[in-house]
C-alpha positions in Angstrom: 0.0 0.0 0.0 1.3 3.5 -0.9 2.0 5.9 2.0 -0.7 8.6 2.1 1.8 11.4 2.3 3.5 10.1 -0.9 0.2 10.0 -2.6 -0.6 13.5 -1.6 2.7 14.7 -2.9 2.3 12.9 -6.2 -1.2 14.4 -6.6 0.2 17.9 -5.7 3.0 17.6 -8.2 0.6 16.5 -10.9 -1.8 19.4 -10.1 1.1 21.9 -10.3 2.2 20.4 -13.6 -1.2 20.5 -15.2 -1.9 24.0 -13.9 1.3 25.5 -15.3 0.6 23.9 -18.7 -3.0 25.1 -18.8 -2.0 28.5 -17.4 0.5 29.0 -20.2 -2.2 28.4 -22.8 -4.6 30.6 -21.0 -2.1 33.5 -20.7 -1.0 33.3 -24.3 -4.4 32.6 -25.9 -5.2 35.0 -28.7 -1.7 36.5 -28.8 0.7 36.5 -31.7 4.2 35.5 -30.5 7.4 36.8 -32.0 9.8 34.3 -33.7 12.3 35.0 -30.9 9.8 34.2 -28.2 8.7 31.0 -30.0 12.3 29.9 -30.3 12.8 30.5 -26.6 9.7 28.6 -25.6 10.7 25.7 -27.9 14.2 25.6 -26.3 12.9 25.7 -22.7 12.1 21.9 -22.3 15.6 21.1 -23.4 17.0 23.6 -20.9 14.9 22.1 -18.1 16.0 18.6 -19.0 19.7 19.6 -19.0 19.3 21.3 -15.6 17.8 18.1 -14.1 20.3 15.6 -15.5 23.5 17.7 -15.6 24.4 17.3 -11.9 24.2 13.5 -12.3 27.0 13.6 -14.8 29.2 15.6 -12.5 30.2 12.4 -10.7 33.2 11.9 -12.9 32.5 8.3 -13.8 34.0 7.5 -17.2 30.9 5.7 -18.4 28.7 8.7 -17.6 31.1 11.2 -19.2 31.2 9.2 -22.4 27.4 8.9 -22.5 27.2 12.6 -22.0 29.5 13.2 -25.0 27.5 10.8 -27.1 24.3 12.5 -26.1 25.6 16.0 -26.9 26.7 14.8 -30.4 23.2 13.3 -30.9 21.5 16.5 -29.7 23.4 18.5 -32.3 22.0 16.4 -35.1 18.7 14.8 -33.9 15.3 15.9 -32.4 14.7 15.6 -28.6 13.1 12.1 -28.4 15.9 10.2 -30.3 18.5 12.1 -28.4 17.0 11.1 -25.1 16.8 7.5 -26.2 20.4 7.5 -27.4 21.5 9.1 -24.2 19.7 6.5 -22.0 20.9 3.6 -24.1 24.5 4.7 -24.2 24.6 5.4 -20.5 23.2 1.9 -19.8 25.5 0.1 -22.1 28.6 2.0 -21.1 27.9 1.4 -17.4 27.8 -2.3 -18.1 31.0 -2.3 -20.1 33.1 0.1 -18.0 
């Protein structure tokens, strides 16, 4: 059975996530966005992802550092989803090998 406090925290996080997504649409509804603002908004999810995973790679483990390099190279050439998949796969494989 799940701890009640854990369930409350999960529901709270889900509520905040949904609220921020809906709030963004509500605030920007009916407005024309500049190309610069559109580019910034499209880059934001990648920035958040990097901010979340970057500290993990500061461990100095060779497998993680190599996976980071592979992921950066993939990110320069591929969209987000294939890049994330390549990063996860390379980290998993390199951790097994090294």
